[in-house]
ROMI-102393 format. One record per residue (C-alpha): residue in one letter; x negated, y, z negated. Coordinates in nm, 3 decimals. Example, Ala and Ser with C-alpha at 12.3 -4.5 7.8 and 13.67 -1.06 7.14 Angstrom:
<rs>
<r aa="A" u="-1.230" v="-0.450" w="-0.780"/>
<r aa="S" u="-1.367" v="-0.106" w="-0.714"/>
</rs>
This chain:
<rs>
<r aa="M" u="-16.483" v="18.452" w="-0.440"/>
<r aa="L" u="-16.815" v="18.719" w="-0.485"/>
<r aa="Y" u="-17.071" v="18.469" w="-0.343"/>
<r aa="L" u="-16.863" v="18.494" w="0.015"/>
<r aa="F" u="-16.828" v="18.864" w="0.023"/>
<r aa="L" u="-17.217" v="18.901" w="-0.108"/>
<r aa="L" u="-17.358" v="18.866" w="0.237"/>
<r aa="N" u="-17.502" v="19.094" w="0.390"/>
<r aa="R" u="-17.383" v="19.043" w="0.745"/>
<r aa="C" u="-17.619" v="19.333" w="0.928"/>
<r aa="S" u="-17.919" v="19.101" w="0.830"/>
<r aa="M" u="-17.816" v="18.769" w="0.956"/>
<r aa="N" u="-18.033" v="18.793" w="1.220"/>
<r aa="L" u="-18.417" v="18.783" w="1.007"/>
<r aa="F" u="-18.410" v="18.412" w="1.094"/>
<r aa="D" u="-18.367" v="18.451" w="1.476"/>
<r aa="N" u="-18.699" v="18.588" w="1.463"/>
<r aa="T" u="-18.883" v="18.260" w="1.643"/>
<r aa="E" u="-19.250" v="18.472" w="1.676"/>
<r aa="V" u="-19.276" v="18.466" w="1.310"/>
<r aa="A" u="-19.105" v="18.114" w="1.274"/>
<r aa="F" u="-19.365" v="17.882" w="1.520"/>
<r aa="A" u="-19.720" v="18.213" w="1.505"/>
<r aa="L" u="-19.938" v="17.927" w="1.367"/>
<r aa="K" u="-19.809" v="17.626" w="1.567"/>
<r aa="T" u="-20.035" v="17.586" w="1.870"/>
<r aa="D" u="-19.866" v="17.532" w="2.258"/>
<r aa="S" u="-19.931" v="17.160" w="2.180"/>
<r aa="Q" u="-19.754" v="17.073" w="1.822"/>
<r aa="L" u="-19.500" v="17.328" w="1.952"/>
<r aa="E" u="-19.457" v="17.119" w="2.224"/>
<r aa="R" u="-19.480" v="16.875" w="1.984"/>
<r aa="A" u="-19.213" v="17.006" w="1.784"/>
<r aa="Y" u="-19.002" v="17.016" w="2.108"/>
<r aa="F" u="-19.053" v="16.615" w="2.183"/>
<r aa="L" u="-19.016" v="16.529" w="1.777"/>
<r aa="F" u="-18.636" v="16.661" w="1.777"/>
<r aa="K" u="-18.565" v="16.590" w="2.081"/>
<r aa="M" u="-18.525" v="16.253" w="2.010"/>
<r aa="I" u="-18.407" v="16.261" w="1.653"/>
<r aa="Q" u="-18.123" v="16.430" w="1.913"/>
<r aa="N" u="-18.048" v="16.076" w="1.922"/>
<r aa="E" u="-17.878" v="15.875" w="1.624"/>
<r aa="P" u="-17.910" v="15.561" w="1.797"/>
<r aa="M" u="-18.307" v="15.613" w="1.915"/>
<r aa="V" u="-18.320" v="15.699" w="1.531"/>
<r aa="K" u="-18.236" v="15.396" w="1.418"/>
<r aa="I" u="-18.390" v="15.151" w="1.692"/>
<r aa="G" u="-18.702" v="15.335" w="1.605"/>
<r aa="S" u="-18.658" v="15.313" w="1.259"/>
<r aa="A" u="-18.583" v="14.940" w="1.294"/>
<r aa="V" u="-18.902" v="14.858" w="1.567"/>
<r aa="T" u="-19.131" v="15.078" w="1.402"/>
<r aa="N" u="-19.073" v="14.900" w="1.032"/>
<r aa="F" u="-19.079" v="14.544" w="1.179"/>
<r aa="A" u="-19.376" v="14.677" w="1.391"/>
<r aa="L" u="-19.587" v="14.743" w="1.020"/>
<r aa="K" u="-19.485" v="14.433" w="0.852"/>
<r aa="V" u="-19.639" v="14.263" w="1.155"/>
<r aa="H" u="-19.894" v="14.496" w="1.119"/>
<r aa="L" u="-19.913" v="14.588" w="1.466"/>
<r aa="P" u="-20.068" v="14.838" w="1.542"/>
<r aa="V" u="-19.908" v="15.147" w="1.634"/>
<r aa="E" u="-20.024" v="15.351" w="1.249"/>
<r aa="G" u="-20.235" v="15.542" w="1.523"/>
<r aa="L" u="-19.897" v="15.689" w="1.712"/>
<r aa="I" u="-19.695" v="15.736" w="1.353"/>
<r aa="R" u="-20.002" v="15.935" w="1.289"/>
<r aa="S" u="-20.045" v="16.200" w="1.581"/>
<r aa="T" u="-19.653" v="16.179" w="1.606"/>
<r aa="V" u="-19.376" v="16.202" w="1.359"/>
<r aa="F" u="-19.636" v="16.170" w="1.031"/>
<r aa="D" u="-19.873" v="16.511" w="1.161"/>
<r aa="H" u="-19.517" v="16.645" w="1.196"/>
<r aa="F" u="-19.374" v="16.640" w="0.832"/>
<r aa="C" u="-19.694" v="16.489" w="0.663"/>
<r aa="G" u="-20.008" v="16.673" w="0.540"/>
<r aa="G" u="-20.195" v="16.377" w="0.555"/>
<r aa="V" u="-20.292" v="16.098" w="0.343"/>
<r aa="T" u="-20.483" v="16.225" w="0.040"/>
<r aa="E" u="-20.538" v="16.579" w="-0.090"/>
<r aa="E" u="-20.777" v="16.656" w="0.055"/>
<r aa="D" u="-20.634" v="16.572" w="0.372"/>
<r aa="C" u="-20.340" v="16.862" w="0.361"/>
<r aa="L" u="-20.571" v="17.153" w="0.233"/>
<r aa="P" u="-20.684" v="17.263" w="0.581"/>
<r aa="I" u="-20.260" v="17.263" w="0.708"/>
<r aa="I" u="-20.208" v="17.416" w="0.256"/>
<r aa="D" u="-20.541" v="17.686" w="0.375"/>
<r aa="N" u="-20.376" v="17.775" w="0.642"/>
<r aa="M" u="-19.999" v="17.783" w="0.554"/>
<r aa="Y" u="-20.094" v="18.042" w="0.279"/>
<r aa="N" u="-20.297" v="18.233" w="0.441"/>
<r aa="N" u="-20.138" v="18.341" w="0.758"/>
<r aa="G" u="-19.816" v="18.274" w="0.684"/>
<r aa="N" u="-19.792" v="18.393" w="0.308"/>
<r aa="V" u="-19.651" v="18.013" w="0.211"/>
<r aa="H" u="-19.739" v="17.831" w="0.013"/>
<r aa="S" u="-19.774" v="17.420" w="-0.040"/>
<r aa="V" u="-19.614" v="17.220" w="-0.287"/>
<r aa="L" u="-19.775" v="16.837" w="-0.245"/>
<r aa="D" u="-19.539" v="16.597" w="-0.295"/>
<r aa="Y" u="-19.639" v="16.195" w="-0.357"/>
<r aa="S" u="-19.443" v="16.048" w="-0.123"/>
<r aa="V" u="-19.547" v="15.660" w="-0.146"/>
<r aa="E" u="-19.174" v="15.467" w="-0.271"/>
<r aa="G" u="-19.294" v="15.364" w="-0.607"/>
<r aa="K" u="-19.334" v="15.025" w="-0.731"/>
<r aa="D" u="-19.242" v="14.851" w="-1.047"/>
<r aa="Q" u="-19.498" v="14.773" w="-1.193"/>
<r aa="E" u="-19.704" v="14.938" w="-1.488"/>
<r aa="V" u="-20.015" v="14.957" w="-1.353"/>
<r aa="S" u="-19.845" v="15.182" w="-1.037"/>
<r aa="F" u="-19.637" v="15.400" w="-1.278"/>
<r aa="D" u="-19.995" v="15.498" w="-1.501"/>
<r aa="G" u="-20.145" v="15.589" w="-1.129"/>
<r aa="A" u="-19.866" v="15.748" w="-1.014"/>
<r aa="L" u="-19.907" v="15.966" w="-1.341"/>
<r aa="E" u="-20.266" v="15.987" w="-1.266"/>
<r aa="K" u="-20.258" v="16.181" w="-0.947"/>
<r aa="I" u="-19.971" v="16.428" w="-1.033"/>
<r aa="L" u="-20.193" v="16.507" w="-1.341"/>
<r aa="K" u="-20.446" v="16.531" w="-1.059"/>
<r aa="I" u="-20.257" v="16.759" w="-0.831"/>
<r aa="V" u="-20.118" v="16.993" w="-1.186"/>
<r aa="N" u="-20.494" v="17.013" w="-1.201"/>
<r aa="F" u="-20.518" v="17.182" w="-0.767"/>
<r aa="C" u="-20.248" v="17.360" w="-0.868"/>
<r aa="E" u="-20.459" v="17.582" w="-1.170"/>
<r aa="E" u="-20.742" v="17.563" w="-0.943"/>
<r aa="K" u="-20.576" v="17.739" w="-0.605"/>
<r aa="Q" u="-20.341" v="17.983" w="-0.621"/>
<r aa="S" u="-20.112" v="17.804" w="-0.329"/>
<r aa="I" u="-19.947" v="17.562" w="-0.461"/>
<r aa="P" u="-19.766" v="17.718" w="-0.728"/>
<r aa="Y" u="-19.605" v="17.342" w="-0.849"/>
<r aa="A" u="-19.677" v="17.013" w="-0.915"/>
<r aa="V" u="-19.377" v="16.794" w="-0.846"/>
<r aa="F" u="-19.279" v="16.377" w="-0.943"/>
<r aa="K" u="-19.025" v="16.149" w="-0.877"/>
<r aa="P" u="-18.838" v="15.946" w="-1.205"/>
<r aa="S" u="-18.947" v="15.662" w="-1.059"/>
<r aa="G" u="-19.281" v="15.726" w="-1.007"/>
<r aa="F" u="-19.308" v="15.657" w="-1.387"/>
<r aa="G" u="-19.064" v="15.352" w="-1.496"/>
<r aa="R" u="-18.900" v="15.078" w="-1.357"/>
<r aa="F" u="-18.481" v="15.208" w="-1.182"/>
<r aa="A" u="-18.354" v="14.923" w="-1.336"/>
<r aa="L" u="-18.412" v="15.106" w="-1.679"/>
<r aa="Y" u="-18.308" v="15.494" w="-1.654"/>
<r aa="Q" u="-18.002" v="15.225" w="-1.518"/>
<r aa="K" u="-17.941" v="15.059" w="-1.816"/>
<r aa="I" u="-18.008" v="15.377" w="-2.025"/>
<r aa="S" u="-17.757" v="15.549" w="-1.823"/>
<r aa="E" u="-17.480" v="15.304" w="-1.863"/>
<r aa="G" u="-17.551" v="15.305" w="-2.230"/>
<r aa="A" u="-17.650" v="14.933" w="-2.212"/>
<r aa="T" u="-17.842" v="14.806" w="-2.580"/>
<r aa="L" u="-18.257" v="14.789" w="-2.447"/>
<r aa="S" u="-18.423" v="14.461" w="-2.547"/>
<r aa="S" u="-18.725" v="14.573" w="-2.811"/>
<r aa="E" u="-18.913" v="14.497" w="-2.510"/>
<r aa="E" u="-18.749" v="14.732" w="-2.304"/>
<r aa="K" u="-18.805" v="15.002" w="-2.600"/>
<r aa="A" u="-19.152" v="15.026" w="-2.591"/>
<r aa="E" u="-19.135" v="15.050" w="-2.203"/>
<r aa="W" u="-18.929" v="15.340" w="-2.227"/>
<r aa="N" u="-19.149" v="15.474" w="-2.495"/>
<r aa="R" u="-19.410" v="15.436" w="-2.218"/>
<r aa="V" u="-19.196" v="15.631" w="-1.937"/>
<r aa="E" u="-19.176" v="15.855" w="-2.189"/>
<r aa="E" u="-19.524" v="15.893" w="-2.302"/>
<r aa="R" u="-19.643" v="15.923" w="-1.917"/>
<r aa="Y" u="-19.319" v="16.226" w="-1.882"/>
<r aa="H" u="-19.492" v="16.411" w="-2.210"/>
<r aa="K" u="-19.889" v="16.408" w="-2.115"/>
<r aa="V" u="-19.816" v="16.595" w="-1.722"/>
<r aa="C" u="-19.597" v="16.825" w="-1.953"/>
<r aa="K" u="-19.831" v="16.904" w="-2.176"/>
<r aa="A" u="-20.063" v="16.924" w="-1.894"/>
<r aa="A" u="-19.837" v="17.159" w="-1.723"/>
<r aa="L" u="-19.841" v="17.417" w="-2.034"/>
<r aa="E" u="-20.220" v="17.404" w="-2.072"/>
<r aa="K" u="-20.254" v="17.548" w="-1.735"/>
<r aa="D" u="-19.948" v="17.754" w="-1.666"/>
<r aa="V" u="-19.799" v="17.527" w="-1.359"/>
<r aa="P" u="-19.474" v="17.430" w="-1.341"/>
<r aa="L" u="-19.300" v="17.074" w="-1.245"/>
<r aa="L" u="-19.082" v="16.971" w="-1.025"/>
<r aa="I" u="-18.865" v="16.673" w="-1.147"/>
<r aa="D" u="-18.697" v="16.564" w="-0.830"/>
<r aa="A" u="-18.327" v="16.358" w="-0.904"/>
<r aa="E" u="-18.275" v="16.046" w="-0.739"/>
<r aa="E" u="-17.963" v="15.831" w="-0.705"/>
<r aa="S" u="-17.675" v="15.950" w="-0.976"/>
<r aa="W" u="-17.616" v="15.613" w="-1.182"/>
<r aa="M" u="-17.965" v="15.611" w="-1.291"/>
<r aa="Q" u="-17.991" v="15.980" w="-1.288"/>
<r aa="K" u="-17.775" v="16.059" w="-1.681"/>
<r aa="A" u="-18.138" v="15.879" w="-1.829"/>
<r aa="A" u="-18.362" v="16.101" w="-1.655"/>
<r aa="D" u="-18.180" v="16.446" w="-1.698"/>
<r aa="E" u="-18.109" v="16.377" w="-2.113"/>
<r aa="L" u="-18.507" v="16.268" w="-2.135"/>
<r aa="I" u="-18.556" v="16.613" w="-1.940"/>
<r aa="E" u="-18.330" v="16.815" w="-2.128"/>
<r aa="D" u="-18.542" v="16.755" w="-2.466"/>
<r aa="L" u="-18.863" v="16.778" w="-2.205"/>
<r aa="M" u="-18.694" v="17.154" w="-2.174"/>
<r aa="E" u="-18.642" v="17.247" w="-2.510"/>
<r aa="I" u="-18.955" v="17.134" w="-2.623"/>
<r aa="Y" u="-19.189" v="17.277" w="-2.379"/>
<r aa="N" u="-18.944" v="17.607" w="-2.198"/>
<r aa="K" u="-19.007" v="17.820" w="-2.536"/>
<r aa="E" u="-19.193" v="18.063" w="-2.350"/>
<r aa="K" u="-19.058" v="18.051" w="-1.966"/>
<r aa="A" u="-19.005" v="17.722" w="-1.762"/>
<r aa="I" u="-19.205" v="17.501" w="-1.697"/>
<r aa="V" u="-18.989" v="17.149" w="-1.672"/>
<r aa="F" u="-18.766" v="17.195" w="-1.377"/>
<r aa="N" u="-18.494" v="16.929" w="-1.341"/>
<r aa="T" u="-18.288" v="16.918" w="-0.999"/>
<r aa="L" u="-17.943" v="16.941" w="-0.912"/>
<r aa="Q" u="-17.818" v="16.752" w="-0.592"/>
<r aa="M" u="-17.524" v="17.018" w="-0.536"/>
<r aa="Y" u="-17.324" v="16.721" w="-0.351"/>
<r aa="R" u="-17.241" v="16.605" w="-0.646"/>
<r aa="H" u="-16.950" v="16.762" w="-0.739"/>
<r aa="D" u="-16.995" v="16.751" w="-1.142"/>
<r aa="R" u="-17.391" v="16.888" w="-1.077"/>
<r aa="L" u="-17.224" v="17.336" w="-1.173"/>
<r aa="E" u="-16.977" v="17.155" w="-1.446"/>
<r aa="Y" u="-17.343" v="17.040" w="-1.611"/>
<r aa="L" u="-17.516" v="17.348" w="-1.499"/>
<r aa="K" u="-17.262" v="17.533" w="-1.777"/>
<r aa="K" u="-17.317" v="17.246" w="-2.032"/>
<r aa="L" u="-17.724" v="17.312" w="-1.938"/>
<r aa="H" u="-17.666" v="17.624" w="-2.033"/>
<r aa="A" u="-17.445" v="17.625" w="-2.300"/>
<r aa="K" u="-17.705" v="17.397" w="-2.429"/>
<r aa="A" u="-18.041" v="17.600" w="-2.358"/>
<r aa="K" u="-17.889" v="17.931" w="-2.579"/>
<r aa="Q" u="-17.850" v="17.660" w="-2.885"/>
<r aa="K" u="-18.161" v="17.593" w="-2.906"/>
<r aa="D" u="-18.365" v="17.865" w="-2.732"/>
<r aa="F" u="-18.576" v="17.745" w="-2.455"/>
<r aa="Y" u="-18.574" v="17.828" w="-2.062"/>
<r aa="I" u="-18.386" v="17.652" w="-1.864"/>
<r aa="G" u="-18.601" v="17.593" w="-1.476"/>
<r aa="L" u="-18.436" v="17.350" w="-1.201"/>
<r aa="K" u="-18.494" v="17.302" w="-0.857"/>
<r aa="V" u="-18.163" v="17.313" w="-0.708"/>
<r aa="V" u="-18.098" v="17.138" w="-0.380"/>
<r aa="R" u="-17.811" v="16.974" w="-0.139"/>
<r aa="G" u="-17.877" v="16.594" w="-0.258"/>
<r aa="A" u="-18.004" v="16.387" w="-0.037"/>
<r aa="Y" u="-17.880" v="16.009" w="-0.059"/>
<r aa="M" u="-17.480" v="16.083" w="0.068"/>
<r aa="E" u="-17.495" v="15.795" w="0.247"/>
<r aa="K" u="-17.616" v="15.523" w="-0.010"/>
<r aa="E" u="-17.355" v="15.693" w="-0.279"/>
<r aa="R" u="-17.004" v="15.698" w="-0.141"/>
<r aa="E" u="-17.098" v="15.315" w="-0.010"/>
<r aa="R" u="-17.192" v="15.204" w="-0.355"/>
<r aa="A" u="-16.919" v="15.347" w="-0.525"/>
<r aa="E" u="-16.669" v="15.176" w="-0.226"/>
<r aa="D" u="-16.833" v="14.850" w="-0.312"/>
<r aa="K" u="-16.784" v="14.870" w="-0.664"/>
<r aa="G" u="-16.457" v="15.064" w="-0.673"/>
<r aa="Y" u="-16.585" v="15.345" w="-0.838"/>
<r aa="S" u="-16.474" v="15.752" w="-0.762"/>
<r aa="S" u="-16.743" v="15.852" w="-0.564"/>
<r aa="P" u="-16.926" v="16.101" w="-0.715"/>
<r aa="I" u="-16.970" v="16.342" w="-0.376"/>
<r aa="C" u="-16.831" v="16.634" w="-0.267"/>
<r aa="K" u="-16.558" v="16.594" w="-0.010"/>
<r aa="D" u="-16.796" v="16.755" w="0.288"/>
<r aa="K" u="-17.026" v="16.931" w="0.318"/>
<r aa="E" u="-16.753" v="17.259" w="0.320"/>
<r aa="T" u="-16.739" v="17.210" w="-0.054"/>
<r aa="T" u="-17.114" v="17.110" w="-0.058"/>
<r aa="D" u="-17.238" v="17.416" w="0.059"/>
<r aa="I" u="-16.974" v="17.584" w="-0.178"/>
<r aa="N" u="-17.074" v="17.401" w="-0.489"/>
<r aa="Y" u="-17.415" v="17.462" w="-0.433"/>
<r aa="N" u="-17.351" v="17.895" w="-0.342"/>
<r aa="K" u="-17.197" v="17.886" w="-0.654"/>
<r aa="A" u="-17.496" v="17.682" w="-0.832"/>
<r aa="I" u="-17.805" v="17.973" w="-0.725"/>
<r aa="A" u="-17.508" v="18.293" w="-0.738"/>
<r aa="Y" u="-17.440" v="18.100" w="-1.161"/>
<r aa="M" u="-17.833" v="18.113" w="-1.216"/>
<r aa="M" u="-17.933" v="18.476" w="-1.090"/>
<r aa="E" u="-17.713" v="18.607" w="-1.337"/>
<r aa="H" u="-17.919" v="18.455" w="-1.544"/>
<r aa="P" u="-18.212" v="18.574" w="-1.699"/>
<r aa="K" u="-18.347" v="18.285" w="-1.886"/>
<r aa="M" u="-18.347" v="18.052" w="-1.566"/>
<r aa="A" u="-18.579" v="18.035" w="-1.339"/>
<r aa="L" u="-18.478" v="17.907" w="-0.972"/>
<r aa="F" u="-18.655" v="17.690" w="-0.718"/>
<r aa="A" u="-18.362" v="17.759" w="-0.423"/>
<r aa="G" u="-18.519" v="17.418" w="-0.177"/>
<r aa="T" u="-18.267" v="17.473" w="0.088"/>
<r aa="H" u="-18.231" v="17.452" w="0.519"/>
<r aa="N" u="-17.960" v="17.674" w="0.537"/>
<r aa="E" u="-17.972" v="17.967" w="0.653"/>
<r aa="E" u="-17.637" v="18.069" w="0.491"/>
<r aa="S" u="-17.695" v="17.997" w="0.120"/>
<r aa="S" u="-18.087" v="18.175" w="0.225"/>
<r aa="Y" u="-17.884" v="18.492" w="0.293"/>
<r aa="L" u="-17.695" v="18.531" w="-0.016"/>
<r aa="L" u="-18.001" v="18.471" w="-0.251"/>
<r aa="I" u="-18.146" v="18.741" w="-0.056"/>
<r aa="D" u="-17.885" v="18.898" w="-0.175"/>
<r aa="L" u="-17.838" v="18.877" w="-0.462"/>
<r aa="A" u="-18.214" v="18.914" w="-0.563"/>
<r aa="K" u="-18.111" v="19.260" w="-0.422"/>
<r aa="K" u="-17.743" v="19.201" w="-0.708"/>
<r aa="Y" u="-17.909" v="19.128" w="-0.994"/>
<r aa="N" u="-18.273" v="19.385" w="-0.876"/>
<r aa="I" u="-18.484" v="19.130" w="-0.852"/>
<r aa="K" u="-18.778" v="19.138" w="-0.755"/>
<r aa="N" u="-18.921" v="18.975" w="-0.380"/>
<r aa="N" u="-19.221" v="18.843" w="-0.532"/>
<r aa="D" u="-19.069" v="18.829" w="-0.839"/>
<r aa="M" u="-19.148" v="18.431" w="-0.967"/>
<r aa="R" u="-18.822" v="18.274" w="-1.090"/>
<r aa="M" u="-18.693" v="18.272" w="-0.767"/>
<r aa="W" u="-18.828" v="18.019" w="-0.511"/>
<r aa="F" u="-18.703" v="17.898" w="-0.166"/>
<r aa="G" u="-18.864" v="17.560" w="-0.063"/>
<r aa="Q" u="-18.800" v="17.431" w="0.246"/>
<r aa="L" u="-18.979" v="17.061" w="0.358"/>
<r aa="F" u="-19.342" v="17.089" w="0.587"/>
<r aa="G" u="-19.206" v="17.048" w="0.963"/>
<r aa="M" u="-18.852" v="17.137" w="0.929"/>
<r aa="S" u="-18.726" v="17.463" w="0.908"/>
<r aa="D" u="-18.974" v="17.733" w="0.970"/>
<r aa="H" u="-18.743" v="18.000" w="1.118"/>
<r aa="I" u="-18.619" v="17.983" w="0.756"/>
<r aa="S" u="-18.950" v="17.961" w="0.578"/>
<r aa="Y" u="-19.179" v="18.153" w="0.701"/>
<r aa="N" u="-18.926" v="18.468" w="0.814"/>
<r aa="L" u="-18.899" v="18.470" w="0.428"/>
<r aa="A" u="-19.230" v="18.498" w="0.351"/>
<r aa="N" u="-19.256" v="18.785" w="0.567"/>
<r aa="Q" u="-19.066" v="18.990" w="0.370"/>
<r aa="G" u="-19.257" v="18.901" w="0.110"/>
<r aa="Y" u="-19.043" v="18.659" w="-0.047"/>
<r aa="N" u="-19.158" v="18.383" w="-0.267"/>
<r aa="V" u="-19.153" v="18.025" w="-0.020"/>
<r aa="A" u="-19.258" v="17.709" w="-0.061"/>
<r aa="K" u="-19.360" v="17.435" w="0.188"/>
<r aa="Y" u="-19.317" v="17.065" w="0.008"/>
<r aa="L" u="-19.590" v="16.933" w="0.103"/>
<r aa="P" u="-19.604" v="16.496" w="0.150"/>
<r aa="F" u="-19.888" v="16.267" w="0.205"/>
<r aa="G" u="-19.971" v="15.926" w="0.151"/>
<r aa="P" u="-20.118" v="15.687" w="0.384"/>
<r aa="V" u="-19.923" v="15.625" w="0.718"/>
<r aa="R" u="-19.775" v="15.274" w="0.594"/>
<r aa="D" u="-19.680" v="15.372" w="0.264"/>
<r aa="V" u="-19.458" v="15.697" w="0.412"/>
<r aa="M" u="-19.288" v="15.605" w="0.613"/>
<r aa="P" u="-18.936" v="15.535" w="0.422"/>
<r aa="Y" u="-19.032" v="15.925" w="0.391"/>
<r aa="L" u="-19.032" v="15.969" w="0.700"/>
<r aa="I" u="-18.746" v="15.765" w="0.840"/>
<r aa="R" u="-18.554" v="15.931" w="0.543"/>
<r aa="R" u="-18.622" v="16.233" w="0.675"/>
<r aa="A" u="-18.594" v="16.116" w="1.075"/>
<r aa="E" u="-18.187" v="15.979" w="0.954"/>
<r aa="E" u="-18.126" v="16.302" w="0.725"/>
<r aa="N" u="-18.213" v="16.495" w="1.056"/>
<r aa="T" u="-17.972" v="16.327" w="1.292"/>
<r aa="S" u="-17.663" v="16.339" w="0.978"/>
<r aa="V" u="-17.703" v="16.684" w="0.938"/>
<r aa="A" u="-17.419" v="16.900" w="1.144"/>
<r aa="G" u="-17.562" v="17.095" w="1.334"/>
<r aa="Q" u="-17.970" v="17.088" w="1.209"/>
<r aa="T" u="-18.151" v="16.946" w="1.455"/>
<r aa="S" u="-17.974" v="17.130" w="1.773"/>
<r aa="R" u="-18.099" v="17.512" w="1.591"/>
<r aa="E" u="-18.454" v="17.360" w="1.588"/>
<r aa="L" u="-18.480" v="17.258" w="1.923"/>
<r aa="N" u="-18.227" v="17.616" w="2.029"/>
<r aa="L" u="-18.537" v="17.797" w="1.800"/>
<r aa="L" u="-18.784" v="17.550" w="1.982"/>
<r aa="K" u="-18.676" v="17.706" w="2.340"/>
<r aa="T" u="-18.656" v="18.000" w="2.256"/>
<r aa="E" u="-19.012" v="18.007" w="2.183"/>
<r aa="R" u="-19.159" v="17.768" w="2.414"/>
<r aa="K" u="-18.965" v="18.083" w="2.660"/>
<r aa="R" u="-19.076" v="18.319" w="2.450"/>
<r aa="R" u="-19.477" v="18.202" w="2.557"/>
<r aa="K" u="-19.332" v="18.071" w="2.868"/>
<r aa="L" u="-19.451" v="17.736" w="2.845"/>
</rs>
């Protein structure tokens, strides 16, 4: 159990420094954050609020202004890339925290939508080349092709001639963005989605790694470690990379679709792909980052709001003599959450990036509702945020 006793307990107060964590927040922003997390702590209120908000938007009630000034401004950077620039510059210049621009509009199953998403990602790749504060570009597989098509391929079903042509167009979109990323030296984070479509995405991304990751990691897949098969997948990918001589890039997260995965498995009568509990997921996550840090031809983007895993990664870096600012190791958190981790790590010289969602208020609402629901479902997450905000309010005498 190397990954457990590596934890250096004497450094376990790094994330308690609220002065550093909230240095970029004005008093009014701090009060808004406190109010929001107080609301999010109430699970019934989150469910009612989500339903009411969805209804209000569907019937075009004038609620966008209220959403914009509260939950949207706390968790999102703006409506467009340009809207996000003041936040990006402030985090980078005053907090040493980078940004990953995340176009958080849920995909529509139309070719014109997929081509539009491609153009959006290509624009972000150009942004990344121009701005040191934006080190990665990111997209979801379902942004480039129909979910049902990924699912059909994942299930091993035979494609019609029209579907084969459609999949060729999906692959072309991936190649276009990967070629641009390689040319401009901008790494690409490709998000993971539901398990029943992920096999097709994994296989495509492996092929892309083999082509574009010859000299370093440009293409990154995502491992959701609440899936109990992902550590074994990582080891198989490593064997393939050694055989075919390419670098591995991975964003490692716990996962965002847990309830959905369990419900579908129960409904369709198959064994759940999800770890039995949070503790098992935590162990799986920590084993994955420990395995990656042990191997130099792997680049890790550790997406985590977990303090224990963050401390573990710090200690693994020391063990393997990896410098704080080594580009093979990044910490990532969502904008509006876990500032105590992001800013305190950045203050110590580590590579840190905030996922900064953007898009029209109405289109980004599904993302915002997921954030609120996730916060209520992760034991202790909201309480920790609230306690830190209370500490900082007290320090500022608010």
